[in-house]
C-alpha positions as CSV (number, residue, x, y, z in Angstrom):
1,M,0.0,0.0,0.0
2,T,3.1,2.3,0.1
3,E,6.7,2.4,-1.0
4,P,8.6,1.4,2.1
5,T,11.0,4.2,2.7
6,P,13.9,4.0,5.3
7,F,14.1,6.7,7.9
8,H,16.3,7.3,11.0
9,A,14.6,7.5,14.4
10,T,15.7,8.6,17.8
11,D,16.7,5.1,18.8
12,G,19.6,5.3,16.3
13,R,18.2,2.6,14.1
14,T,16.9,2.7,10.5
15,H,13.2,1.9,10.3
16,L,11.0,0.5,7.5
17,S,7.3,0.6,8.4
18,Y,4.7,-0.6,5.9
19,E,1.9,-3.2,5.5
20,L,1.5,-6.6,3.8
21,L,-2.0,-7.6,2.7
22,T,-2.6,-11.4,2.8
23,T,-5.6,-13.1,1.4
24,N,-6.8,-16.6,2.0
25,A,-8.6,-17.2,-1.3
26,L,-9.6,-20.8,-0.4
27,P,-13.1,-21.8,0.6
28,S,-14.5,-20.7,3.9
29,S,-14.0,-24.2,5.3
30,T,-10.2,-24.0,4.7
31,Q,-8.0,-22.1,7.1
32,V,-4.4,-20.9,6.5
33,R,-2.2,-21.1,9.6
34,L,0.6,-18.5,9.2
35,D,3.6,-19.5,11.2
36,R,6.3,-17.1,10.1
37,V,6.7,-14.0,7.9
38,E,10.3,-13.2,6.9
39,V,11.3,-10.0,5.1
40,R,14.4,-10.7,2.9
41,D,16.8,-8.8,0.7
42,A,15.5,-9.9,-2.7
43,R,19.0,-9.9,-4.2
44,T,20.8,-12.0,-1.5
45,H,17.8,-13.5,0.2
46,R,19.3,-12.4,3.5
47,V,16.6,-12.1,6.3
48,V,16.4,-8.5,7.5
49,G,13.3,-9.0,9.7
50,S,10.8,-11.7,10.8
51,L,7.6,-12.2,12.7
52,S,6.4,-15.4,14.3
53,G,4.6,-16.6,17.4
54,Q,3.2,-13.9,19.6
55,E,4.9,-11.1,17.7
56,L,3.1,-12.2,14.5
57,A,-0.2,-12.5,16.3
58,D,0.1,-9.0,17.6
59,A,0.9,-7.6,14.2
60,A,-1.9,-9.3,12.1
61,N,-5.6,-8.7,12.0
62,P,-8.6,-8.9,9.5
63,V,-8.8,-5.8,7.4
64,G,-12.2,-4.8,8.9
65,D,-11.3,-5.7,12.5
66,P,-8.8,-3.3,14.2
67,L,-6.1,-4.7,16.4
68,P,-7.1,-4.7,20.1
69,G,-5.6,-1.8,21.9
70,A,-5.8,0.7,19.1
71,D,-8.8,2.2,20.9
72,G,-6.7,3.3,23.8
73,S,-6.6,0.3,26.1
74,T,-3.3,0.0,27.8
75,P,-1.7,-2.4,27.4
76,A,-3.2,-4.0,24.3
77,P,-4.3,-7.6,25.0
78,P,-2.2,-10.2,23.2
79,G,-3.4,-11.6,19.9
80,P,-4.4,-15.2,19.6
81,T,-1.8,-17.7,18.6
82,P,-1.2,-19.3,16.2
83,T,-2.2,-16.8,13.6
84,V,-5.0,-18.4,11.6
85,I,-6.6,-16.7,8.5
86,P,-10.0,-18.2,7.8
87,G,-11.0,-19.0,4.3
88,S,-12.2,-16.1,2.1
89,Q,-10.7,-13.5,4.4
90,Q,-8.1,-10.8,3.9
91,W,-5.7,-9.8,6.7
92,V,-3.2,-7.0,7.1
93,I,0.3,-7.6,8.6
94,W,1.8,-4.5,10.1
95,L,5.5,-4.6,9.4
96,D,7.9,-2.4,11.4
97,L,11.5,-3.3,10.8
98,A,14.3,-1.6,12.9
99,L,17.8,-2.2,11.4
100,D,20.8,-1.6,13.7
101,R,23.1,1.3,12.8
102,G,25.2,0.5,9.8
103,K,23.0,-2.3,8.5
104,H,22.5,-2.2,4.8
105,V,18.9,-1.4,3.6
106,P,18.0,-3.6,0.7
107,K,17.0,-1.9,-2.6
108,V,14.3,-4.6,-3.1
109,L,12.5,-6.6,-0.4
110,E,10.8,-10.0,-0.7
111,H,8.4,-11.7,1.7
112,H,8.7,-15.3,2.6
113,L,5.6,-16.8,4.3
114,S,5.5,-20.3,5.8
115,G,2.7,-22.2,7.5
116,A,0.0,-24.7,6.7
117,V,-3.3,-25.1,4.9
118,V,-5.7,-26.6,7.4
119,T,-8.8,-28.6,6.6
120,A,-11.0,-31.0,8.5
121,S,-8.9,-33.9,7.2
122,G,-5.5,-32.5,8.1
123,S,-2.9,-29.9,7.3
124,S,-0.5,-29.4,4.4
125,P,2.6,-27.2,5.0
126,F,3.5,-24.5,2.5
127,E,6.3,-21.9,1.9
128,E,5.8,-19.1,-0.5
129,T,7.8,-16.0,-1.5
130,V,5.6,-13.1,-2.4
131,Q,5.4,-9.4,-3.0
132,V,8.8,-8.3,-4.4
133,T,8.9,-4.6,-3.3
134,P,11.4,-1.9,-4.1
135,T,12.3,0.4,-1.2
136,G,12.1,4.2,-1.5
137,R,15.2,5.9,-2.8
138,T,14.1,9.4,-2.0
139,A,15.2,10.6,1.5
140,P,12.4,11.6,3.9
141,M,11.8,15.3,4.1
142,N,14.0,17.0,6.8
143,L,11.8,19.7,8.4
144,N,11.9,22.5,10.9
145,A,9.7,22.2,13.9
146,P,5.9,22.7,13.2
147,V,5.5,24.6,16.6
148,R,7.3,27.3,18.5
149,P,10.3,26.4,20.7
150,G,9.5,24.7,23.9
151,T,8.9,21.3,25.4
152,W,6.5,19.0,23.5
153,Y,5.0,15.5,23.8
154,S,5.0,13.4,20.6
155,S,1.9,11.2,20.9
156,E,0.7,8.4,18.6
157,S,3.8,8.5,16.3
158,C,5.3,5.5,14.8
159,C,5.8,2.6,15.3
160,G,3.5,0.7,17.7
161,N,-0.2,-0.1,18.0
162,T,-1.6,3.4,17.7
163,H,-4.5,4.8,15.8
164,H,-2.1,6.6,13.5
165,R,0.2,3.7,12.6
166,R,-2.5,1.1,12.3
167,G,-5.4,3.1,10.9
168,L,-6.4,1.3,7.8
169,G,-8.9,3.2,5.6
170,P,-10.8,2.0,2.6
171,I,-11.1,5.0,0.4
172,N,-12.4,5.1,-3.2
173,G,-12.0,1.4,-3.6
174,R,-8.4,1.2,-2.3
175,F,-6.8,0.6,1.1
176,Y,-4.7,3.4,2.6
177,V,-2.9,4.1,5.9
178,P,-3.3,7.9,5.7
179,Q,-1.8,8.7,9.1
180,R,1.0,6.1,9.2
181,F,3.7,8.7,10.4
182,A,1.4,11.4,11.8
183,I,2.3,12.9,15.2
184,D,0.0,14.6,17.7
185,W,1.8,17.4,19.5
186,Y,1.0,18.6,23.1
187,R,2.7,21.5,24.8
188,V,4.3,20.5,28.1
189,G,4.9,22.9,31.1
190,E,7.9,23.1,33.4
191,Q,6.3,20.6,35.8
192,G,5.5,18.1,33.1
193,Q,1.9,19.3,32.9
194,T,-0.2,19.3,29.8
195,W,-3.3,20.8,31.5
196,E,-4.0,22.7,34.7
197,G,-7.2,23.2,36.5
198,D,-10.5,21.9,35.0
199,P,-9.9,19.4,32.1
200,A,-13.4,20.3,30.8
201,R,-12.2,23.8,29.9
202,L,-10.2,24.3,26.6
203,T,-8.1,27.0,28.2
204,S,-6.8,24.6,30.8
205,Y,-4.7,22.9,28.1
206,L,-1.3,24.3,27.5
207,S,-1.5,23.4,23.8
208,Y,-4.6,25.5,23.3
209,R,-4.0,28.6,21.2
210,Q,-0.3,27.8,20.7
211,P,1.0,29.0,17.3
212,V,1.8,26.5,14.6
213,V,4.4,27.4,12.1
214,A,5.6,26.4,8.6
215,A,8.1,23.6,8.9
216,A,9.3,24.3,5.4
217,G,8.7,27.0,2.8
218,G,5.9,26.4,0.4
219,R,2.5,27.4,-1.0
220,V,-0.8,27.1,0.9
221,V,-3.1,24.8,-1.2
222,E,-5.9,24.1,1.2
223,V,-7.5,26.0,4.1
224,Q,-10.6,25.0,6.1
225,D,-12.1,27.2,8.9
226,G,-15.3,27.6,10.7
227,I,-15.6,24.2,12.5
228,P,-16.2,24.7,16.2
229,D,-13.9,23.4,18.9
230,N,-15.0,20.3,20.8
231,T,-15.5,20.4,24.5
232,P,-13.0,18.2,26.3
233,P,-12.3,15.7,27.8
234,V,-14.9,13.2,26.5
235,T,-14.5,11.9,22.9
236,P,-16.9,13.6,20.6
237,P,-19.0,11.8,18.0
238,V,-17.1,10.9,14.8
239,P,-17.6,13.9,12.5
240,P,-18.4,13.7,8.8
241,I,-15.4,12.7,6.7
242,E,-14.9,16.2,5.3
243,E,-14.5,17.5,8.9
244,T,-12.2,14.8,10.2
245,V,-9.1,16.9,10.4
246,G,-11.1,20.0,11.5
247,N,-9.9,23.5,10.7
248,H,-6.6,23.0,8.9
249,V,-3.9,24.3,6.7
250,T,-2.1,22.3,4.0
251,L,1.2,23.4,2.5
252,E,2.7,22.1,-0.7
253,V,6.5,22.1,0.0
254,A,7.8,19.9,-2.8
255,P,6.3,17.9,-5.8
256,G,4.0,15.3,-4.3
257,R,4.8,16.4,-0.7
258,Y,2.3,18.3,1.5
259,L,2.3,19.3,5.2
260,L,-0.9,19.0,7.1
261,Y,-1.7,21.1,10.2
262,A,-5.0,19.8,11.7
263,H,-7.5,20.5,14.5
264,L,-6.8,24.3,14.6
265,K,-8.8,26.9,16.5
266,P,-11.7,28.4,14.5
267,G,-11.0,31.9,13.3
268,S,-7.3,31.6,14.1
269,L,-6.0,30.8,10.6
270,K,-3.5,33.4,9.3
271,V,-3.1,32.3,5.7
272,R,-5.2,31.9,2.6
273,E,-5.1,29.5,-0.3
274,G,-2.4,30.6,-2.8
275,D,-0.2,32.3,-0.2
276,R,3.5,31.6,-0.3
277,V,5.0,31.2,3.1
278,E,8.6,31.1,4.4
279,P,9.8,28.6,7.1
280,G,8.6,29.8,10.6
281,R,5.6,31.7,9.3
282,V,2.6,31.4,11.7
283,L,-0.2,29.6,10.1
284,G,-2.8,29.5,12.9
285,L,-3.4,28.4,16.5
286,I,-3.9,25.0,18.0
287,G,-7.5,24.2,18.7
288,N,-9.8,21.2,19.2
289,S,-11.8,21.0,16.0
290,G,-12.7,17.9,13.9
291,N,-12.0,14.4,15.2
292,S,-10.2,15.7,18.3
293,T,-10.9,15.2,22.1
294,T,-8.3,17.4,23.7
295,P,-6.4,20.3,22.1
296,H,-3.3,19.3,20.1
297,L,-1.7,19.7,16.7
298,H,-2.0,16.8,14.3
299,F,1.0,17.1,11.9
300,Q,2.1,14.9,9.1
301,V,3.5,14.7,5.5
302,M,1.0,13.7,2.8
303,T,1.4,12.7,-0.9
304,T,-1.8,14.6,-1.9
305,A,-3.3,17.9,-1.0
306,E,-6.3,16.2,0.6
307,F,-6.3,13.9,3.7
308,F,-8.7,11.5,2.0
309,P,-7.2,9.8,0.1
310,T,-3.5,10.2,0.8
311,D,-0.4,8.2,1.7
312,S,1.7,9.0,4.7
313,P,5.5,9.0,4.1
314,P,8.1,9.3,6.9
315,F,9.9,12.6,7.7
316,T,12.5,13.8,10.1
317,F,13.2,17.0,12.0
318,R,16.4,19.0,11.6
319,Q,17.2,19.2,15.3
320,F,15.6,18.6,18.7
321,R,16.5,17.3,22.2
322,V,14.9,14.2,23.8
323,V,14.3,14.9,27.5
324,G,12.3,11.9,28.5
325,Q,9.5,9.5,27.7
326,V,6.1,8.4,28.8
327,E,5.5,4.7,29.4
328,P,1.7,4.5,29.6
329,R,-0.2,5.3,26.4
330,I,-1.5,8.8,27.1
331,W,-3.1,10.2,24.0
332,D,-5.9,12.4,22.6
333,D,-8.8,10.3,23.9
334,N,-7.6,9.9,27.5
335,L,-5.3,12.8,28.2
336,G,-8.0,14.8,29.9
337,L,-9.3,11.8,31.8
338,Q,-6.0,11.4,33.7
339,P,-6.1,12.1,37.5
340,T,-3.9,15.2,36.8
341,G,-2.5,16.8,33.7
342,V,1.1,16.0,34.7
343,L,2.7,13.4,32.4
344,P,4.5,10.6,34.1
345,I,7.8,11.4,32.4
346,T,10.7,9.0,33.0
347,P,14.3,9.0,31.6
348,S,14.7,8.0,28.0
349,P,17.6,5.9,26.7
350,Y,17.8,8.3,23.8
351,E,18.1,11.5,25.8
352,G,20.2,14.2,24.2
353,P,20.4,16.1,20.9
354,H,19.2,14.6,17.7
355,R,19.6,15.8,14.1
356,A,17.6,14.6,11.1
357,R,15.7,12.1,13.2
358,Y,12.0,11.0,13.6
359,P,10.6,11.2,17.1
360,L,9.2,7.9,18.3
361,D,5.9,7.4,20.1
362,R,5.5,9.0,23.5
363,E,8.8,10.9,23.6
364,V,9.1,14.2,25.3
365,L,11.4,16.6,23.5
366,E,12.5,20.2,23.2
367,F,12.5,22.0,19.9
């Protein structure tokens, strides 16, 4: 569903994050037991990553049945093992490879599947090599910060079981993962707080009305305004598809590359379609519009000017400093339901300055 593009993350490793669709085209009475999925270098057949047992079970699900835990449960319950695909079903396998520093990234990948076809009369083992896939040769965009300097919490970024990474969307007859590398940004105060006072008030959230800025120079190609802010902290009803990202600004910054700033405050947008902006230009203020429970900035790179449909390629930031991490999954839908607004920030093994890196999920960092 995408061109797997390598990117460098704060853990010092090179990541490849993409999806493999698998279909059991046999009759409904015939199951396929999937025991192992190997990702190999198509030239040398060297294994660069593999999934089996519980890891495979936790990374596979029917296309219409989201993985447990993506709705915010912490931790996600383990998937059933072995991984069995019923007849006439299509499943998605979420592949997230992390290659150690210095490891060669193959130019072409192949996928080796092994398991057994299971019927009432017995089982028949199989091994198949499928889906020869070139990796992306274009480096991820290296961007400035999309927000003003300060301490920020990067929520729902790659590469775990989050609603961004594992949000499969059927759009216009095709499957997309339109938020694969999206990040939700929350402003963090000196005491680690994201809100103070009454979590039912928008103004209690430190992110609310914070400026968002152009992370690269470009042209404004889409602006939407006039959608009211939601009242936190309870998740609002799912809005119509055209209001999913709420008030937003989209910048075209390169051929086939667009930056999305979503969930902005109504009436705060500072640009119009057709405007050319320089890096650092204020585009609007963070709000709580669209499919948003608590004020935050949803930021990502897209391959089209519109969120539906789009693909979500990786990107990096020019420089930032990791100052900690948050172990529990605290995100948009449960941030305002915490006992206090103070994040349980703990030391990170990746603390310190980073350049041209992608922040991983639940890191706290300084721009």
